[in-house]
C-alpha positions as CSV (number, residue, x, y, z in Angstrom):
1,M,-43.9,-2.7,18.9
2,P,-44.9,-4.9,15.4
3,E,-48.4,-5.1,15.0
4,T,-50.6,-8.2,14.1
5,K,-48.7,-9.8,10.9
6,D,-50.7,-9.6,8.0
7,R,-49.5,-11.0,4.6
8,S,-52.5,-8.9,2.1
9,A,-50.1,-5.8,3.2
10,L,-48.0,-6.9,0.0
11,V,-48.4,-6.8,-3.6
12,R,-48.2,-9.3,-5.5
13,I,-48.2,-9.5,-9.3
14,A,-47.6,-11.9,-12.1
15,G,-44.2,-12.1,-13.2
16,N,-43.0,-11.0,-9.4
17,P,-43.8,-13.7,-6.9
18,A,-43.1,-13.5,-3.6
19,P,-40.5,-15.5,-1.4
20,A,-41.8,-18.8,0.2
21,G,-42.5,-17.8,4.1
22,L,-42.3,-14.0,3.4
23,V,-44.4,-12.2,5.9
24,G,-45.6,-8.7,5.8
25,G,-46.6,-6.8,8.4
26,Y,-46.4,-3.4,10.6
27,L,-44.8,-1.9,13.2
28,K,-44.9,1.6,15.3
29,T,-41.7,3.7,15.8
30,S,-40.3,5.5,18.9
31,D,-42.2,8.4,17.6
32,R,-45.3,6.9,16.6
33,R,-45.2,6.4,13.0
34,R,-46.3,3.4,10.9
35,L,-43.8,1.1,9.0
36,R,-44.5,-1.8,6.9
37,Y,-42.2,-4.3,6.9
38,A,-41.7,-8.0,5.6
39,I,-39.6,-10.9,6.9
40,A,-38.3,-14.1,5.4
41,K,-36.8,-16.7,7.5
42,V,-35.0,-19.8,5.6
43,P,-36.0,-23.0,7.6
44,G,-33.2,-24.9,8.9
45,A,-29.2,-24.1,9.2
46,S,-28.7,-20.4,8.7
47,R,-26.0,-18.1,7.5
48,G,-27.5,-15.6,9.9
49,T,-29.8,-12.0,8.8
50,V,-29.8,-9.5,5.8
51,I,-31.3,-6.5,7.0
52,L,-32.1,-5.0,3.2
53,L,-32.3,-1.0,2.9
54,Q,-34.3,0.1,0.3
55,G,-33.3,3.3,-1.8
56,R,-35.6,6.4,-2.1
57,N,-39.2,6.0,-3.5
58,E,-38.9,2.2,-3.6
59,A,-40.9,-0.7,-2.1
60,I,-40.8,-4.4,0.1
61,E,-42.4,-5.3,-3.4
62,K,-39.2,-4.7,-5.9
63,Y,-36.9,-6.5,-3.6
64,F,-39.3,-9.8,-3.9
65,E,-36.3,-11.2,-6.0
66,T,-33.6,-10.5,-4.0
67,I,-35.0,-11.6,-0.7
68,G,-35.7,-15.1,-2.8
69,D,-31.9,-15.0,-3.8
70,L,-30.7,-14.2,-0.9
71,N,-32.7,-16.8,0.9
72,D,-31.2,-19.3,-1.7
73,R,-27.8,-18.8,-0.3
74,G,-29.1,-19.1,3.1
75,F,-30.0,-15.9,4.6
76,S,-33.0,-14.8,6.6
77,V,-33.7,-11.6,5.3
78,V,-35.6,-8.2,7.3
79,T,-36.3,-5.4,5.2
80,F,-39.0,-2.4,5.2
81,D,-40.7,0.9,3.9
82,W,-39.0,4.2,4.7
83,R,-41.4,6.7,6.5
84,G,-43.1,8.2,3.9
85,Q,-42.8,5.8,1.1
86,G,-43.5,2.4,-0.1
87,G,-46.5,0.9,2.3
88,S,-45.3,3.1,5.1
89,E,-46.8,6.1,6.8
90,R,-47.1,9.5,4.6
91,L,-45.8,12.5,6.8
92,L,-47.8,14.8,4.3
93,A,-51.0,15.2,3.2
94,R,-49.8,15.8,-0.5
95,R,-48.8,12.1,-0.2
96,N,-47.5,11.8,-3.7
97,L,-44.3,13.6,-2.5
98,G,-41.3,12.0,-1.0
99,H,-40.5,14.1,2.4
100,V,-39.1,13.6,5.9
101,G,-38.6,16.0,8.3
102,H,-35.3,15.5,9.3
103,F,-32.5,12.7,8.3
104,G,-32.6,11.3,12.0
105,Q,-36.3,10.4,10.9
106,Y,-34.5,7.6,9.0
107,L,-32.3,6.9,11.9
108,V,-35.4,6.0,14.1
109,D,-37.2,4.2,11.5
110,L,-33.8,1.5,11.3
111,E,-33.2,1.7,14.7
112,C,-37.0,0.9,15.6
113,V,-36.7,-2.0,13.0
114,M,-33.5,-3.5,14.8
115,Q,-34.7,-3.2,18.2
116,D,-38.5,-4.6,17.6
117,L,-37.8,-7.1,14.9
118,V,-34.1,-7.9,14.4
119,L,-32.7,-8.3,17.6
120,P,-35.3,-10.4,19.3
121,D,-36.6,-12.4,16.4
122,C,-33.8,-13.3,14.1
123,R,-30.8,-15.4,14.1
124,P,-27.2,-13.8,14.0
125,P,-24.6,-12.7,13.0
126,Y,-26.5,-9.4,11.3
127,N,-24.8,-8.0,8.3
128,L,-26.7,-5.2,6.0
129,L,-27.6,-4.7,2.6
130,A,-27.9,-1.3,1.2
131,H,-29.4,0.6,-1.7
132,S,-28.8,4.5,-2.3
133,M,-30.3,6.6,0.0
134,G,-30.6,3.6,2.2
135,G,-26.9,3.2,2.3
136,L,-26.7,6.8,3.3
137,V,-28.5,6.2,6.2
138,A,-26.5,3.4,7.0
139,L,-23.5,5.1,7.0
140,H,-24.9,7.7,9.5
141,A,-26.5,4.8,11.8
142,S,-23.1,2.4,11.7
143,A,-22.1,3.8,15.2
144,R,-24.9,3.1,16.7
145,H,-25.3,-0.7,15.5
146,A,-21.3,-1.6,15.7
147,N,-21.7,-3.9,18.4
148,A,-24.8,-5.8,16.3
149,I,-23.8,-5.4,12.7
150,E,-21.0,-7.5,11.7
151,R,-20.8,-6.2,8.2
152,M,-22.3,-3.9,5.5
153,V,-22.0,-3.7,1.6
154,L,-23.5,-0.6,0.1
155,L,-24.8,-1.4,-3.4
156,A,-24.2,3.1,-5.2
157,P,-25.1,4.8,-2.0
158,L,-25.8,8.3,-1.9
159,I,-22.8,10.0,-0.9
160,G,-22.8,12.6,-3.7
161,F,-25.0,13.8,-6.4
162,P,-23.8,13.9,-10.4
163,A,-22.0,16.8,-11.7
164,D,-25.1,18.2,-13.1
165,V,-26.7,19.0,-9.7
166,P,-25.8,21.7,-7.7
167,S,-22.9,20.8,-5.4
168,L,-23.7,19.9,-1.9
169,T,-22.4,23.7,0.0
170,T,-25.5,25.2,-3.0
171,L,-27.9,23.0,-2.0
172,Q,-27.9,23.4,1.6
173,R,-27.5,27.1,1.6
174,L,-30.7,27.2,-0.9
175,T,-32.9,24.7,1.0
176,G,-31.5,26.3,3.9
177,A,-33.0,29.2,2.6
178,A,-36.7,27.8,1.2
179,R,-36.8,26.4,4.8
180,W,-36.3,29.6,6.5
181,L,-39.3,30.9,3.9
182,G,-42.0,28.4,5.1
183,L,-41.0,26.2,2.1
184,A,-40.0,23.0,3.4
185,T,-43.2,20.7,1.9
186,R,-42.9,22.3,-1.4
187,P,-42.0,20.1,-4.3
188,V,-38.0,20.3,-5.4
189,R,-38.7,20.6,-9.3
190,R,-38.7,17.1,-10.8
191,A,-36.1,18.0,-13.6
192,A,-33.6,19.5,-11.2
193,M,-33.3,15.9,-9.5
194,P,-31.5,12.9,-11.1
195,G,-32.7,9.1,-11.5
196,R,-35.8,10.5,-13.7
197,L,-38.0,7.3,-15.4
198,T,-37.4,7.7,-19.2
199,D,-38.0,4.3,-21.7
200,A,-36.5,1.5,-20.8
201,D,-33.8,1.6,-23.0
202,D,-32.1,5.0,-22.1
203,N,-33.6,5.2,-18.4
204,P,-30.7,5.6,-15.9
205,L,-32.0,3.0,-13.4
206,T,-31.2,-0.2,-15.1
207,S,-30.3,-1.7,-18.6
208,D,-32.7,-4.9,-17.7
209,P,-36.0,-4.3,-19.6
210,R,-37.6,-7.5,-18.0
211,R,-36.8,-5.7,-14.7
212,Y,-37.4,-2.7,-15.6
213,E,-41.2,-3.2,-16.8
214,R,-41.9,-5.6,-14.1
215,N,-41.3,-2.5,-11.8
216,L,-43.5,-0.5,-13.9
217,R,-46.1,-3.0,-13.5
218,I,-46.1,-3.1,-9.6
219,A,-46.2,0.7,-9.9
220,A,-48.9,0.8,-12.3
221,K,-51.0,-2.2,-9.9
222,A,-50.3,-0.1,-6.9
223,P,-49.6,3.3,-7.0
224,E,-49.8,4.5,-3.6
225,L,-46.7,2.7,-2.8
226,F,-44.6,5.2,-4.6
227,V,-43.8,9.0,-5.0
228,G,-42.8,11.4,-7.1
229,S,-40.9,14.7,-6.5
230,P,-39.4,15.0,-3.3
231,T,-39.5,17.6,-1.0
232,V,-37.3,20.1,0.0
233,A,-37.4,19.2,3.4
234,W,-35.4,15.5,1.8
235,L,-33.4,17.7,-0.2
236,S,-32.5,19.6,2.8
237,A,-31.7,16.4,5.1
238,M,-29.8,14.4,2.1
239,S,-27.4,17.3,1.3
240,R,-26.2,18.4,5.0
241,A,-26.3,14.4,5.8
242,M,-23.7,13.5,2.6
243,A,-21.9,17.0,3.5
244,R,-21.3,15.5,7.1
245,L,-19.3,12.5,5.6
246,Q,-16.7,14.6,4.4
247,S,-15.9,15.2,7.7
248,S,-12.9,13.4,8.8
249,A,-14.6,13.2,12.4
250,E,-17.3,11.9,10.8
251,I,-15.3,9.0,8.9
252,A,-12.8,8.3,11.7
253,A,-16.5,6.8,13.5
254,L,-17.3,4.5,10.7
255,T,-15.6,1.4,12.3
256,V,-18.0,-1.4,10.8
257,P,-16.4,-3.1,7.8
258,T,-17.8,-1.9,4.8
259,L,-17.9,-3.0,1.1
260,I,-18.6,0.0,-1.4
261,V,-20.2,-1.6,-4.6
262,T,-20.5,1.3,-7.7
263,A,-21.9,1.3,-10.6
264,G,-20.2,2.1,-13.3
265,A,-22.4,3.6,-15.4
266,D,-24.0,5.7,-12.8
267,R,-26.2,8.9,-13.4
268,V,-28.2,8.7,-10.7
269,V,-25.3,9.1,-7.5
270,A,-21.8,10.3,-7.8
271,S,-19.7,6.7,-7.8
272,A,-16.3,8.7,-7.6
273,A,-17.5,10.1,-4.1
274,A,-18.3,7.2,-2.9
275,E,-14.9,5.5,-4.2
276,R,-13.0,8.1,-2.3
277,L,-15.5,7.6,1.3
278,A,-14.0,3.9,1.0
279,Y,-10.7,5.4,0.6
280,R,-10.9,7.0,3.6
281,M,-12.3,4.8,6.0
282,R,-9.9,2.8,7.7
283,C,-12.4,0.2,7.4
284,G,-13.8,0.4,3.9
285,S,-13.0,-0.8,0.5
286,S,-14.5,-0.5,-2.5
287,L,-15.8,-2.3,-5.9
288,R,-16.9,-1.1,-9.1
289,I,-18.8,-3.0,-11.7
290,P,-18.5,-2.1,-15.0
291,L,-21.1,-0.3,-17.5
292,A,-23.8,-1.3,-14.7
293,R,-26.4,1.2,-14.1
294,H,-28.1,2.5,-10.7
295,E,-30.0,-0.1,-9.2
296,L,-27.4,-3.0,-9.1
297,L,-30.1,-5.3,-7.5
298,Q,-32.7,-4.6,-10.4
299,E,-30.0,-4.8,-13.1
300,A,-29.3,-7.1,-16.1
301,D,-28.1,-10.7,-14.7
302,R,-24.4,-10.3,-15.8
303,F,-24.3,-7.4,-13.2
304,R,-26.6,-8.6,-10.7
305,E,-25.1,-11.5,-10.4
306,Q,-21.5,-9.7,-9.4
307,A,-23.2,-7.5,-6.9
308,L,-24.7,-10.3,-5.0
309,E,-21.2,-12.5,-5.5
310,A,-19.5,-9.5,-4.0
311,F,-21.8,-9.4,-0.8
312,D,-21.6,-12.8,-0.4
313,A,-18.1,-12.8,-0.7
314,Y,-17.7,-10.0,1.7
315,V,-20.1,-11.8,4.6
316,G,-19.2,-15.2,4.1
317,E,-16.8,-15.7,6.3
318,E,-19.1,-15.0,9.6
319,A,-21.9,-16.0,7.8
320,A,-20.0,-19.5,7.0
321,V,-19.4,-20.0,10.6
322,A,-23.3,-19.2,12.0
323,A,-24.0,-22.1,9.7
324,Q,-22.6,-24.7,11.1
Protein backbone atom coordinates (compact mmCIF):
# COMPACT_ATOMS: atom_id res chain seq x y z
CA MET A 1 0.00 0.00 0.00
CA PRO A 2 1.19 3.58 -0.65
CA GLU A 3 2.77 5.44 2.24
CA THR A 4 2.44 9.15 2.91
CA LYS A 5 3.50 11.14 -0.13
CA ASP A 6 6.77 13.01 0.28
CA ARG A 7 7.99 15.48 -2.34
CA SER A 8 11.39 15.67 -0.65
CA ALA A 9 12.03 12.10 -1.80
CA LEU A 10 12.84 13.51 -5.25
CA VAL A 11 16.25 15.07 -5.87
CA ARG A 12 16.35 18.38 -7.69
CA ILE A 13 19.31 20.00 -9.40
CA ALA A 14 19.72 23.10 -11.56
CA GLY A 15 18.86 22.36 -15.17
CA ASN A 16 16.60 19.42 -14.34
CA PRO A 17 13.32 20.90 -13.06
CA ALA A 18 10.64 18.56 -11.78
CA PRO A 19 7.38 18.71 -13.76
CA ALA A 20 4.64 20.82 -12.22
CA GLY A 21 2.49 18.73 -9.92
CA LEU A 22 4.94 15.84 -9.64
CA VAL A 23 4.48 14.05 -6.33
CA GLY A 24 6.79 11.39 -4.93
CA GLY A 25 6.17 8.74 -2.32
CA TYR A 26 6.74 5.15 -1.27
CA LEU A 27 4.75 1.95 -1.32
CA LYS A 28 5.30 -1.51 0.13
CA THR A 29 5.16 -4.47 -2.23
CA SER A 30 3.41 -7.71 -1.41
CA ASP A 31 6.77 -9.17 -0.36
CA ARG A 32 7.41 -6.12 1.82
CA ARG A 33 9.96 -4.26 -0.27
CA ARG A 34 9.87 -0.44 -0.26
CA LEU A 35 9.54 1.17 -3.70
CA ARG A 36 9.85 4.85 -4.48
CA TYR A 37 7.32 6.17 -6.98
CA ALA A 38 6.25 9.42 -8.61
CA ILE A 39 2.96 10.52 -10.14
CA ALA A 40 2.34 13.53 -12.36
CA LYS A 41 -1.33 14.03 -13.28
CA VAL A 42 -2.52 16.45 -15.90
CA PRO A 43 -5.32 18.80 -14.87
CA GLY A 44 -8.56 18.73 -16.80
CA ALA A 45 -9.00 16.54 -19.87
CA SER A 46 -6.59 13.63 -19.95
CA ARG A 47 -5.49 11.23 -22.69
CA GLY A 48 -5.02 8.56 -20.06
CA THR A 49 -2.07 7.34 -18.03
CA VAL A 50 1.41 6.26 -19.08
CA ILE A 51 3.21 3.72 -16.90
CA LEU A 52 6.88 4.59 -17.45
CA LEU A 53 9.30 1.72 -16.79
CA GLN A 54 12.98 2.48 -16.36
CA GLY A 55 16.02 0.45 -17.30
CA ARG A 56 18.76 -0.94 -15.09
CA ASN A 57 20.57 1.58 -12.88
CA GLU A 58 18.13 4.41 -13.47
CA ALA A 59 16.10 6.67 -11.21
CA ILE A 60 13.00 8.83 -11.44
CA GLU A 61 15.09 12.01 -11.67
CA LYS A 62 16.50 11.00 -15.08
CA TYR A 63 12.95 11.12 -16.44
CA PHE A 64 11.78 14.53 -15.20
CA GLU A 65 12.07 15.92 -18.74
CA THR A 66 10.22 12.98 -20.29
CA ILE A 67 7.45 13.11 -17.67
CA GLY A 68 6.97 16.79 -18.46
CA ASP A 69 6.84 16.09 -22.19
CA LEU A 70 4.23 13.39 -21.70
CA ASN A 71 2.19 15.74 -19.49
CA ASP A 72 2.37 18.37 -22.25
CA ARG A 73 0.94 15.78 -24.65
CA GLY A 74 -2.00 15.21 -22.30
CA PHE A 75 -0.86 12.08 -20.47
CA SER A 76 -0.65 11.55 -16.74
CA VAL A 77 2.43 9.56 -15.76
CA VAL A 78 3.21 6.97 -13.11
CA THR A 79 6.80 5.80 -12.69
CA PHE A 80 8.87 4.11 -10.00
CA ASP A 81 12.33 2.86 -9.16
CA TRP A 82 12.80 -0.91 -9.38
CA ARG A 83 13.83 -2.63 -6.17
CA GLY A 84 17.58 -2.52 -5.70
CA GLN A 85 18.13 0.81 -7.46
CA GLY A 86 17.09 4.45 -7.42
CA GLY A 87 15.39 5.48 -4.21
CA SER A 88 13.87 2.05 -3.66
CA GLU A 89 14.99 -0.47 -1.08
CA ARG A 90 18.34 -2.13 -1.64
CA LEU A 91 18.52 -5.91 -1.44
CA LEU A 92 22.16 -6.24 -0.33
CA ALA A 93 24.34 -4.66 2.33
CA ARG A 94 26.67 -3.66 -0.52
CA ARG A 95 24.37 -0.96 -1.83
CA ASN A 96 26.52 -0.24 -4.86
CA LEU A 97 25.71 -3.59 -6.51
CA GLY A 98 22.81 -3.98 -8.93
CA HIS A 99 21.02 -7.04 -7.61
CA VAL A 100 17.77 -8.94 -7.86
CA GLY A 101 17.09 -12.38 -6.39
CA HIS A 102 15.10 -13.60 -9.39
CA PHE A 103 13.26 -12.05 -12.32
CA GLY A 104 9.84 -12.55 -10.75
CA GLN A 105 10.64 -9.89 -8.17
CA TYR A 106 10.47 -7.24 -10.87
CA LEU A 107 7.07 -8.60 -11.89
CA VAL A 108 5.95 -8.17 -8.27
CA ASP A 109 7.11 -4.53 -8.35
CA LEU A 110 5.04 -3.76 -11.43
CA GLU A 111 2.04 -5.72 -10.15
CA CYS A 112 1.96 -3.73 -6.91
CA VAL A 113 2.30 -0.39 -8.71
CA MET A 114 -0.60 -1.34 -10.97
CA GLN A 115 -2.82 -2.53 -8.13
CA ASP A 116 -1.97 0.15 -5.55
CA LEU A 117 -1.43 3.26 -7.69
CA VAL A 118 -2.57 2.98 -11.28
CA LEU A 119 -5.89 1.12 -11.27
CA PRO A 120 -7.46 2.77 -8.20
CA ASP A 121 -6.26 6.31 -8.74
CA CYS A 122 -5.34 7.03 -12.37
CA ARG A 123 -7.47 7.63 -15.41
CA PRO A 124 -7.56 5.08 -18.27
CA PRO A 125 -6.63 4.16 -20.91
CA TYR A 126 -3.36 2.76 -19.59
CA ASN A 127 -0.40 2.61 -21.93
CA LEU A 128 3.06 1.42 -21.06
CA LEU A 129 6.32 3.08 -22.12
CA ALA A 130 9.44 1.11 -21.19
CA HIS A 131 13.18 1.42 -21.69
CA SER A 132 15.79 -1.37 -21.87
CA MET A 133 15.36 -3.73 -18.88
CA GLY A 134 11.92 -2.23 -18.33
CA GLY A 135 10.94 -3.54 -21.76
CA LEU A 136 11.94 -7.08 -20.81
CA VAL A 137 9.84 -6.86 -17.65
CA ALA A 138 6.91 -5.41 -19.60
CA LEU A 139 6.88 -8.31 -22.04
CA HIS A 140 6.87 -10.93 -19.31
CA ALA A 141 4.19 -9.03 -17.38
CA SER A 142 1.94 -8.32 -20.35
CA ALA A 143 -0.16 -11.47 -20.12
CA ARG A 144 -0.97 -10.67 -16.51
CA HIS A 145 -2.04 -7.12 -17.36
CA ALA A 146 -3.60 -7.69 -20.77
CA ASN A 147 -7.03 -6.59 -19.53
CA ALA A 148 -5.68 -3.24 -18.31
CA ILE A 149 -2.84 -2.21 -20.62
CA GLU A 150 -4.02 -1.00 -24.03
CA ARG A 151 -0.65 -0.78 -25.78
CA MET A 152 3.06 -0.95 -25.05
CA VAL A 153 5.96 0.93 -26.60
CA LEU A 154 9.36 -0.55 -25.76
CA LEU A 155 12.42 1.61 -26.40
CA ALA A 156 15.68 -0.30 -27.00
CA PRO A 157 14.36 -3.26 -24.98
CA LEU A 158 16.73 -5.77 -23.43
CA ILE A 159 15.91 -8.80 -25.58
CA GLY A 160 19.52 -9.78 -26.23
CA PHE A 161 23.05 -8.64 -25.47
CA PRO A 162 25.37 -7.48 -28.27
CA ALA A 163 27.65 -9.93 -30.05
CA ASP A 164 30.70 -9.27 -27.84
CA VAL A 165 28.87 -10.71 -24.80
CA PRO A 166 28.69 -14.52 -24.42
CA SER A 167 25.56 -16.23 -25.74
CA LEU A 168 22.49 -16.63 -23.55
CA THR A 169 23.13 -20.35 -23.32
CA THR A 170 26.66 -19.75 -22.08
CA LEU A 171 25.51 -17.07 -19.64
CA GLN A 172 22.86 -19.38 -18.20
CA ARG A 173 25.41 -22.14 -17.69
CA LEU A 174 28.03 -19.87 -16.13
CA THR A 175 25.66 -18.00 -13.84
CA GLY A 176 23.86 -21.22 -12.89
CA ALA A 177 27.16 -22.77 -11.83
CA ALA A 178 28.15 -19.63 -9.93
CA ARG A 179 24.84 -19.59 -8.05
CA TRP A 180 25.25 -23.26 -7.17
CA LEU A 181 28.66 -22.37 -5.70
CA GLY A 182 27.07 -19.68 -3.54
CA LEU A 183 28.29 -16.73 -5.61
CA ALA A 184 24.88 -15.21 -6.47
CA THR A 185 25.65 -11.87 -4.82
CA ARG A 186 29.15 -11.51 -6.27
CA PRO A 187 29.58 -8.69 -8.80
CA VAL A 188 29.97 -9.42 -12.48
CA ARG A 189 33.20 -7.99 -13.80
CA ARG A 190 32.19 -4.49 -14.95
CA ALA A 191 34.34 -4.61 -18.06
CA ALA A 192 32.41 -7.66 -19.23
CA MET A 193 29.10 -5.78 -19.36
CA PRO A 194 27.94 -3.46 -22.15
CA GLY A 195 26.88 0.12 -21.48
CA ARG A 196 29.87 1.32 -19.45
CA LEU A 197 30.18 5.07 -19.02
CA THR A 198 33.10 6.63 -20.84
CA ASP A 199 33.51 10.23 -21.97
CA ALA A 200 30.69 12.43 -23.22
CA ASP A 201 31.59 11.95 -26.89
CA ASP A 202 32.11 8.18 -26.95
CA ASN A 203 29.67 6.96 -24.30
CA PRO A 204 27.25 4.29 -25.58
CA LEU A 205 24.16 5.83 -24.00
CA THR A 206 23.53 9.17 -25.70
CA SER A 207 25.07 11.47 -28.28
CA ASP A 208 23.62 14.51 -26.49
CA PRO A 209 26.34 16.13 -24.34
CA ARG A 210 23.89 18.32 -22.40
CA ARG A 211 21.68 15.44 -21.26
CA TYR A 212 24.72 13.26 -20.61
CA GLU A 213 26.26 15.91 -18.34
CA ARG A 214 22.90 16.51 -16.66
CA ASN A 215 22.64 12.84 -15.74
CA LEU A 216 26.22 12.88 -14.42
CA ARG A 217 25.31 15.84 -12.22
CA ILE A 218 22.29 13.96 -10.86
CA ALA A 219 24.59 11.07 -9.99
CA ALA A 220 27.09 13.44 -8.37
CA LYS A 221 24.35 15.11 -6.29
CA ALA A 222 22.69 11.83 -5.27
CA PRO A 223 25.13 8.91 -5.75
CA GLU A 224 22.96 6.79 -3.47
CA LEU A 225 20.39 6.53 -6.28
CA PHE A 226 22.68 4.60 -8.59
CA VAL A 227 24.50 1.28 -8.62
CA GLY A 228 27.62 -0.12 -10.26
CA SER A 229 28.26 -3.67 -11.36
CA PRO A 230 25.36 -6.11 -11.53
CA THR A 231 25.55 -9.31 -9.54
CA VAL A 232 25.68 -12.87 -10.80
CA ALA A 233 22.03 -13.27 -9.73
CA TRP A 234 20.96 -10.24 -11.77
CA LEU A 235 22.76 -11.51 -14.86
CA SER A 236 21.28 -14.97 -14.34
CA ALA A 237 17.77 -13.52 -14.05
CA MET A 238 18.14 -11.43 -17.20
CA SER A 239 19.68 -14.18 -19.33
CA ARG A 240 16.96 -16.66 -18.37
CA ALA A 241 14.19 -14.12 -19.00
CA MET A 242 15.63 -13.27 -22.42
CA ALA A 243 16.00 -16.94 -23.30
CA ARG A 244 12.34 -17.60 -22.48
CA LEU A 245 11.37 -15.07 -25.14
CA GLN A 246 12.88 -17.33 -27.78
CA SER A 247 10.15 -19.89 -27.11
CA SER A 248 7.23 -19.93 -29.53
CA ALA A 249 4.85 -20.67 -26.66
CA GLU A 250 6.06 -17.62 -24.72
CA ILE A 251 5.73 -15.42 -27.78
CA ALA A 252 2.21 -16.70 -28.47
CA ALA A 253 1.19 -15.52 -24.99
CA LEU A 254 2.10 -11.91 -25.86
CA THR A 255 -1.24 -10.38 -26.80
CA VAL A 256 -0.90 -6.69 -25.90
CA PRO A 257 -0.26 -4.63 -29.06
CA THR A 258 3.42 -3.68 -28.88
CA LEU A 259 5.71 -1.34 -30.78
CA ILE A 260 9.42 -2.02 -30.37
CA VAL A 261 11.62 0.98 -31.16
CA THR A 262 15.30 0.18 -31.63
CA ALA A 263 18.33 2.46 -31.74
CA GLY A 264 20.41 2.13 -34.87
CA ALA A 265 23.75 2.69 -33.08
CA ASP A 266 22.95 0.70 -29.94
CA ARG A 267 26.00 -0.90 -28.30
CA VAL A 268 24.23 -1.89 -25.06
CA VAL A 269 21.53 -4.27 -26.30
CA ALA A 270 21.06 -6.24 -29.51
CA SER A 271 18.63 -4.33 -31.71
CA ALA A 272 18.41 -7.27 -34.13
CA ALA A 273 17.13 -9.57 -31.36
CA ALA A 274 14.37 -7.09 -30.49
CA GLU A 275 13.39 -6.72 -34.14
CA ARG A 276 13.24 -10.50 -34.58
CA LEU A 277 10.93 -10.74 -31.58
CA ALA A 278 8.62 -8.05 -33.01
CA TYR A 279 8.49 -10.00 -36.28
CA ARG A 280 7.51 -13.20 -34.47
CA MET A 281 4.83 -11.52 -32.34
CA ARG A 282 1.35 -11.56 -33.83
CA CYS A 283 0.67 -8.22 -32.11
CA GLY A 284 4.13 -6.69 -32.55
CA SER A 285 5.81 -4.24 -34.89
CA SER A 286 9.15 -2.51 -34.91
CA LEU A 287 10.70 0.80 -35.86
CA ARG A 288 14.42 1.61 -36.01
CA ILE A 289 15.80 5.11 -35.42
CA PRO A 290 19.04 5.26 -37.43
CA LEU A 291 22.24 6.48 -35.71
CA ALA A 292 20.59 6.79 -32.29
CA ARG A 293 22.29 5.41 -29.19
CA HIS A 294 20.77 3.27 -26.45
CA GLU A 295 18.96 5.76 -24.20
CA LEU A 296 16.43 7.12 -26.66
CA LEU A 297 14.69 9.32 -24.09
CA GLN A 298 18.05 10.86 -23.12
CA GLU A 299 19.21 11.29 -26.71
CA ALA A 300 19.66 14.37 -28.88
CA ASP A 301 16.42 16.05 -29.90
CA ARG A 302 16.55 14.73 -33.48
CA PHE A 303 16.39 11.16 -32.12
CA ARG A 304 14.40 11.73 -28.96
CA GLU A 305 11.54 13.48 -30.74
CA GLN A 306 11.20 10.52 -33.10
CA ALA A 307 10.80 8.18 -30.13
CA LEU A 308 8.19 10.41 -28.49
CA GLU A 309 6.30 10.86 -31.76
CA ALA A 310 6.31 7.11 -32.34
CA PHE A 311 4.80 6.58 -28.89
CA ASP A 312 2.19 9.29 -29.39
CA ALA A 313 1.17 7.97 -32.80
CA TYR A 314 0.99 4.35 -31.64
CA VAL A 315 -1.25 5.01 -28.64
CA GLY A 316 -2.99 8.02 -30.16
CA GLU A 317 -6.28 6.48 -31.24
CA GLU A 318 -7.30 5.17 -27.82
CA ALA A 319 -5.86 8.23 -26.07
CA ALA A 320 -7.80 10.63 -28.30
CA VAL A 321 -11.08 8.90 -27.47
CA ALA A 322 -10.34 9.18 -23.74
CA ALA A 323 -9.70 12.91 -23.98
CA GLN A 324 -13.06 13.62 -25.57
